[in-house]
C-alpha angles and dihedrals in degrees: 000000000000145000124236111271117247106251092213118106119268115272120253113278116267120241111264096254093049091046091051092048093049091048092053092048091049091051092049091052092048090055091046088055091055105268111139095197131033131170140155127236129185115257100246134127116288117253092213093062093104089053089052091052091049089050089055093045090057091052093242090141088071111191096349096112093169087069092060106036113122097245096051093040091056095044091055088061092071130003088217087072085065097040113014091194092054114141103155140018118214110205120198135187134197124195121226130188122288121244087246088069093065112129113254119242115256115274116274091013102129098169113132111265134195131219128232126199108260096239089064098053094095139018122341108273092216090065094043100045098041090059090051091048091053091051091048091053090049089052091051094049090049091051094049095039095228140068115280119209109237150149125205134196142175108196091321107088136077094257126122087228101177092061091052090047088056090047089051091053097249096130143285133291108256128215089266089060093250129122112254124197115200093231104027100036121210105306088106136135114210132210133172140198121206107210134195087215131085112238129178106278123224126232111265122245106260106173122079106209098188091090113170094335114127100168094123093052092048095046098047104117093219101028088244095146111097127213093249095063095263133107133237100229091199088073102028115113092215091058094042094050099041117019098028110091102186142054117326108235108259094231090058098045095086088051091063090072107175097335111124099166123021128327135253101181096116089051094045092060097042111114090214091064092054088064094044128089116280095222133044142183111352090227088073097044112138120276115223115281094002108103095051107017123190101248100211090053092049092052089058095057112126118214089260094048092047091052092047095047096047101036107143091008128121088232090077086071090076091051122220095283093052095045094048089045087058092045091054091052091049090052090052090051091050089056092203113157089209087073095063096093091052092046091047088056088048088060087064097048115127090236114083090204090062094043092052095051092044087056091052090050093052088052089056090053095040097176116152089261092051092048092049090052090052094049092050092048093050091060093055105032114114099185114090094210092051090046089054091051091050092048091050091049092049089063087075091056123091117249 
C-alpha cells in the first residue's frame, strides 16, 4: 500500500548533524509506535535483482502472476522507478508470536485439529502496520516542517524488501529465505518507507549466522526450500494453502499434515528462534479458536459464519473455498473416522473445490461409512472433476 508521491522536487540535503539527529528521532518514534526493529538503507538498486529474475524464469513464483508482470518486474530493479525522488529506505520489523506459543487443546479433547501459521492468529498485519506507517510519516513531516515525498508498503509493493532489511542492519537472510535477527529470530513482519529525504544510513548486516546448519531444508515437508535461499512456491505449503486457488496436487496433499493456513515448519526448527522471545506484538495475539481449530467445526462454516469469524483476519485471504479445501485435506491426513459425518456434509457443499477435497479425505479414511458416503455422492455429483476425485477415492474401498 502506498501514498501518491509528492511531485515537488526533493528538499535540500540536511547537514550531517541534523540528518543524524532526525534519523534518531524517527527511530525512537517508530519504536514508540510498536516497531521492534528500524533501520535505514540507501535508496539504490538491489544487488539480488538477477537472482529474482532467475527465480521467475524457473517458474518458482507458481501462480503469483503479479510477481512476474512486466511493470512490477521492472520496478523491483530500482526503487527510484517507484519514487523518483527516493533518497532513503526506512525498513521496519515487528515481532509476532512463535508457533510454540499456540494454546494447547483442552485435556481429553481428541477431536482432529488444524494448525495455522502464527502470523495469522490475530489481526491482519496489513491493517495494523499501515496505520503505524501513516503515523510515522506524519511525525516525520511535522519534524521537518514540510511534506516529504514517500511511498510505504508492507508485503504489498514491488520491493525486494529482505535485501533492504539486510542493508539497514536488521539481520541476514537465512537458508529458508527469511530474514533472521540475532535476538528476535525470524517471526518478523516487515514494512518499508521509500523517502525523498536523505537520512543517516545504518551499517549493513555482514555476517551470515546460519553456518553449516541445514535444519530448515531438511524439515521442509515438501522440500520447497532451494539451495540459493529462495523457495519454490509450487511446492511451498504457505503458497498452496493461501495463494493457490485451485486443486492441491494429490501427491502433495499428505505433506500438508494438519496445516490449514500457511506453514511455520522452517521457523519452528530454526535454532535462532529457540533463543528468541516466545511472544510478540499484542496486536497479533491469538484470537480464540484460530491457532488450533477443530477441523470438523471449520468444515461446517457457512459463508456468513466464515466471514464473521475471520473478519479482519489474514485467513480471509484464502477465501472460504480455499480454507475449507485445506481443512478437508487435513481431516484426510488425520484419518479419524469421527470426521466422516462432517466430510459427508462437505460432499454437499456448493463449492466443487471443497467437495473434491472432501472426497479425497474420505478415501484416506475408507471406513465402510466413508465408502458409503462416496458411493452415494458419485450418483448425484454433476461436476466432472469432483466425480473423478470420488472415483479415485473409491479405489481404496473394498468391493
